[in-house]
N, C-alpha and C positions, 0 to 999 in steps of 0.2 A: 408492461414494467414501468416503474416509476423514478424519477431521479430516485425519490424517498428508497425508496427498493434496492436501489442499485448503492446507495447512502449507507444504508443499512449492511448492506454486502462487504465492504468498505469497513463499517466498525467492526464487522464481526471477524473477518481476516486480519485485521491487523489485531484485536484481545488476543483473537489464535495465536498470534508471532510471537504476542508477548509473553503466551502462555508456552509455548513451547520453548524458546529460549531464553524462558527465568533460569538465574546460575549457570546459564553455556557460556564459555570463553568461548572464544575468536577460533582457539586449535581447536576443541569438544567440537565447536563447529564445522569447522574446515575438513574434519576427518569421521566426521557419522555424515553420511552422503543421506539417511533419514528423516533427520533433522535439517540438511539442508535443501534436499527434494522437497520437502512438504514447507520451506518457507519460499523456495523458487514458486513454488503453486497458487499460495495464500499472494504474493507480486502478482502472478500472473491474474490473481482474480481482482485484485486493488485497479491495475491498469486496464483490464477489461472495463469493468465497472466504471473508473472514471471517464473512456472514452467512451459514454453511450449515457452519462447527464451532462445534461445542457449550458451552452458556456454563460450563459445569463445565470446558471444555478452556482457555476465552481467560480466565475472571475464577476468578485462584484469589488467595491471599495477596498473594501478590506482583506483581500486574496493577498498573503503569502507564500504557498506553495506552490510549489513551480510542478503542475499537474500536467502538463508536457513533454515532461520528463519523465515521469512516473507510466506515463501513457510510453512514451520510448521504452523504458526498461520492460515493460510489458513484450515489448515487439523485440526485444531484443532476446528476453528470454526464450522465446517463440518460436526465432526466427534461425536466429543465431547464436542458440546453445553454447554453440562449439567457443565462444571469448568469455565467455559466462566469470566470473571473478570473484571465488567462494569471499575473498576479505571485504570484496566491495559489498558485496551482499548483505553479510554478517553488521556491516556499517549500516547499509541503508535501512535495516532490520531492526537495530539497537538504539541509532541515532537521528537517523533523517525521520524516522517512523512518529518518532515522539510532537514532534512541529505537524506531520501530517494527522494526527488522530485528533491535536486539539484543531485542526480548521476545519477535517471534515463536522466534527460534533459542534463545530461553533455554526458550521453551515446547517448541519439536523435542526439544532436547536430554530435558526432561524425561517427554517423552510415552513418547519412544526408548529411557530407561534404565529407565521404572519399568513397559512394556509387554512 
């Protein structure tokens, strides 16, 4: 599986998170375990895919996304799940993800046009 495949997994996961959280308040998210678990799973996929994309692809001169923190979030969700704070997850999934989506789409476009 190559970088573009993993990038597509990230884009797909982001779009699913956006759909799941459409019109959902933080209070609803925190009390709705189905939504919170689904978003956590999708963030795991994003972190795992990110971890396997080459550094040359992710870290170019235009990079503005803290990809290592995204991998760190994946590790937290996987290995230190007892420390997961749903309010932080909601923040990542509703605010931080917008910049991540712009960045990953920029990288995807660059790969597709240079490949």
